[in-house]
C-alpha positions as CSV (number, residue, x, y, z in Angstrom):
1,M,163.6,-59.2,-111.1
2,A,163.3,-62.5,-109.2
3,S,166.1,-63.7,-106.9
4,N,168.0,-66.9,-107.7
5,D,166.3,-68.6,-104.8
6,E,162.9,-67.7,-106.1
7,D,163.8,-68.8,-109.6
8,A,165.1,-72.1,-108.2
9,L,161.9,-72.6,-106.3
10,R,159.8,-71.9,-109.4
11,R,161.8,-74.4,-111.4
12,R,161.6,-77.0,-108.7
13,D,157.8,-76.5,-108.5
14,R,157.5,-76.8,-112.3
15,L,159.4,-80.1,-112.2
16,K,157.2,-81.4,-109.4
17,E,154.1,-80.6,-111.4
18,I,155.5,-82.3,-114.5
19,L,156.4,-85.3,-112.5
20,K,153.0,-85.4,-110.8
21,K,151.2,-85.1,-114.2
22,R,153.3,-87.8,-115.9
23,L,152.8,-90.3,-113.0
24,Q,149.1,-89.6,-113.0
25,E,149.0,-90.3,-116.8
26,V,150.5,-93.8,-116.3
27,G,148.4,-94.7,-113.2
28,W,151.3,-94.8,-110.8
29,E,149.4,-93.2,-108.0
30,E,146.6,-95.8,-108.2
31,E,149.2,-98.6,-108.4
32,M,150.9,-97.3,-105.2
33,Q,147.5,-97.0,-103.4
34,D,146.6,-100.6,-104.3
35,Y,150.1,-101.8,-103.3
36,C,149.8,-100.0,-99.9
37,R,146.3,-101.3,-99.2
38,E,147.4,-104.9,-100.1
39,L,150.6,-104.6,-98.0
40,I,148.7,-103.4,-94.9
41,Q,145.9,-105.9,-95.3
42,N,148.4,-108.8,-95.5
43,K,150.0,-107.8,-92.2
44,S,148.3,-108.0,-88.8
45,L,148.2,-104.8,-86.9
46,E,150.6,-106.1,-84.2
47,H,153.2,-106.9,-86.9
48,I,153.2,-103.5,-88.6
49,D,156.6,-101.8,-88.1
50,V,156.0,-98.3,-89.4
51,P,159.6,-97.4,-90.3
52,K,160.0,-100.7,-92.2
53,L,156.6,-100.2,-93.9
54,V,157.7,-96.7,-95.0
55,Q,161.0,-98.0,-96.3
56,E,159.3,-100.8,-98.2
57,I,156.8,-98.5,-99.8
58,A,159.5,-95.9,-100.7
59,Q,161.6,-98.6,-102.4
60,K,158.5,-99.9,-104.3
61,S,157.3,-96.5,-105.3
62,R,160.8,-95.4,-106.7
63,A,161.1,-98.7,-108.6
64,A,157.6,-98.3,-110.1
65,V,158.5,-95.0,-111.8
66,P,158.7,-95.8,-115.5
67,D,162.1,-95.3,-117.1
68,N,160.8,-92.8,-119.7
69,I,159.5,-90.5,-116.9
70,R,162.7,-90.9,-114.9
71,E,164.7,-90.0,-118.0
72,E,162.5,-87.0,-118.8
73,I,162.7,-85.5,-115.3
74,S,166.5,-86.2,-115.2
75,S,167.1,-84.4,-118.5
76,Q,165.0,-81.4,-117.3
77,V,167.0,-81.2,-114.1
78,K,170.2,-81.3,-116.0
79,Y,169.0,-78.6,-118.4
80,F,167.9,-76.4,-115.5
81,L,171.3,-76.8,-113.8
82,Q,173.2,-76.1,-117.0
83,H,171.1,-73.1,-118.1
84,P,170.4,-70.7,-115.3
85,S,167.4,-68.6,-115.8
86,K,167.8,-65.1,-117.2
87,E,164.5,-63.9,-115.6
């Protein structure tokens, strides 16, 4: 019988795989790669502030997640929280 921690890790990993698959299906990863390339190309190397760059990319990447994917993952998280595994 798996411990609660192991079960939680399995569920988390399953959600991560679902999220990754859905984002790949809609081209999110390519969109973010293009955005990052363009962002860096438009800044001179002397003017790149890494923490600000990371913050800007993080904000853009979160905003670029389609609502239907966000809702799907949210509902799965809620389900997992409300229905502990019996494994």
